[in-house]
C-alpha positions in Angstrom: -5.9 -12.4 -50.8 -9.4 -13.9 -50.4 -9.8 -17.7 -51.3 -13.1 -19.1 -51.7 -13.9 -22.5 -51.0 -17.3 -24.7 -51.5 -18.2 -26.1 -48.5 -21.1 -28.8 -47.5 -21.0 -30.3 -43.5 -18.2 -27.9 -43.0 -16.1 -29.7 -45.6 -14.6 -28.9 -49.1 -17.6 -30.5 -51.5 -17.1 -32.2 -54.7 -20.1 -30.5 -56.3 -18.8 -26.9 -56.6 -21.6 -25.1 -58.1 -24.4 -26.9 -55.7 -22.6 -26.4 -52.8 -24.3 -25.4 -49.5 -21.8 -22.5 -48.9 -18.7 -20.9 -49.9 -16.0 -20.3 -46.9 -14.4 -17.2 -48.2 -11.0 -16.5 -46.3 -9.1 -13.5 -45.9 -5.1 -14.3 -46.0 -1.7 -12.4 -45.7 0.2 -14.6 -48.3 3.2 -12.8 -46.9 3.0 -13.9 -43.5 1.0 -17.1 -44.6 -1.9 -16.2 -41.8 -5.5 -16.6 -42.1 -6.9 -13.5 -41.0 -11.1 -13.8 -41.5 -13.6 -16.3 -41.9 -16.7 -15.7 -43.3 -19.6 -18.6 -44.4 -21.8 -17.2 -47.1 -25.2 -18.5 -49.0 -24.7 -18.7 -52.9 -27.4 -18.1 -55.3 -29.4 -20.4 -57.0 -27.0 -22.5 -59.6 -27.2 -21.0 -63.0 -24.5 -22.1 -65.5 -21.7 -18.9 -65.4 -23.5 -17.1 -62.9 -20.8 -18.1 -60.0 -18.0 -16.6 -61.8 -18.9 -12.4 -61.5 -20.2 -13.2 -58.2 -17.7 -14.7 -56.5 -15.5 -11.4 -58.0 -17.9 -9.1 -56.3 -16.7 -11.1 -53.5 -13.0 -9.5 -53.9 -12.3 -13.7 -54.4 -8.9 -14.1 -55.9 -8.7 -17.7 -55.8 -11.2 -20.9 -55.7 -9.9 -24.1 -53.9 -12.2 -27.0 -55.4 -12.1 -30.6 -55.4 -13.3 -30.9 -58.9 -14.4 -28.4 -61.8 -14.9 -28.3 -65.4 -13.2 -26.5 -67.7 -16.0 -24.3 -69.0 -16.1 -23.1 -65.4 -12.4 -22.9 -65.3 -12.3 -20.4 -68.1 -15.1 -18.2 -66.9 -13.1 -17.6 -63.5 -9.9 -16.9 -65.1 -11.8 -14.1 -67.1 -12.8 -13.1 -64.1 -9.0 -13.2 -63.1 -9.7 -15.7 -60.4 -7.6 -18.8 -60.0 -8.5 -22.0 -59.1 -7.0 -25.0 -57.7 -8.6 -28.6 -58.3 -8.5 -32.1 -57.0 -8.0 -30.5 -53.3 -9.3 -33.0 -50.9 -12.1 -33.0 -48.7 -11.1 -30.9 -46.1 -11.6 -27.9 -43.4 -11.1 -24.7 -45.0 -8.8 -23.8 -42.4 -6.8 -26.9 -42.9 -6.9 -26.3 -47.0 -5.6 -22.6 -46.6 -2.5 -23.5 -44.5 -1.6 -26.0 -46.5 -2.2 -23.7 -49.6 -0.1 -21.1 -48.0 2.7 -23.2 -46.6 3.1 -25.2 -50.1 1.6 -28.5 -49.2 -1.9 -28.5 -51.0 -1.5 -31.6 -53.2 -3.6 -31.2 -56.2 -5.5 -34.9 -56.8 -7.8 -35.6 -59.4 -10.2 -33.7 -60.8 -13.6 -34.5 -59.2 -15.5 -32.7 -61.9 -16.2 -34.6 -65.6 -17.9 -31.7 -67.3 
């Protein structure tokens, strides 16, 4: 399983489509362990570009602070699950909490 997290200054950012980079975290969901993390720079922001771009990189899930309904639908079309309302924390902490079942969803920080 590969989880993408939009980051800025080392933590999750609420500005999904305008993040500095994505942390791509490979995990073993059976063992609930992080295997590898790679940070990649996204292409310049364009509506509809990120879903296929992340799918090409093997992403199955996104942990986000916020994301609009249209974007969530585009990710669903790429078979990428979206968790919205995550707190601003490090990718390792967010993934660890997700794997342990303790990641709490707050308010979707995106209004479009």
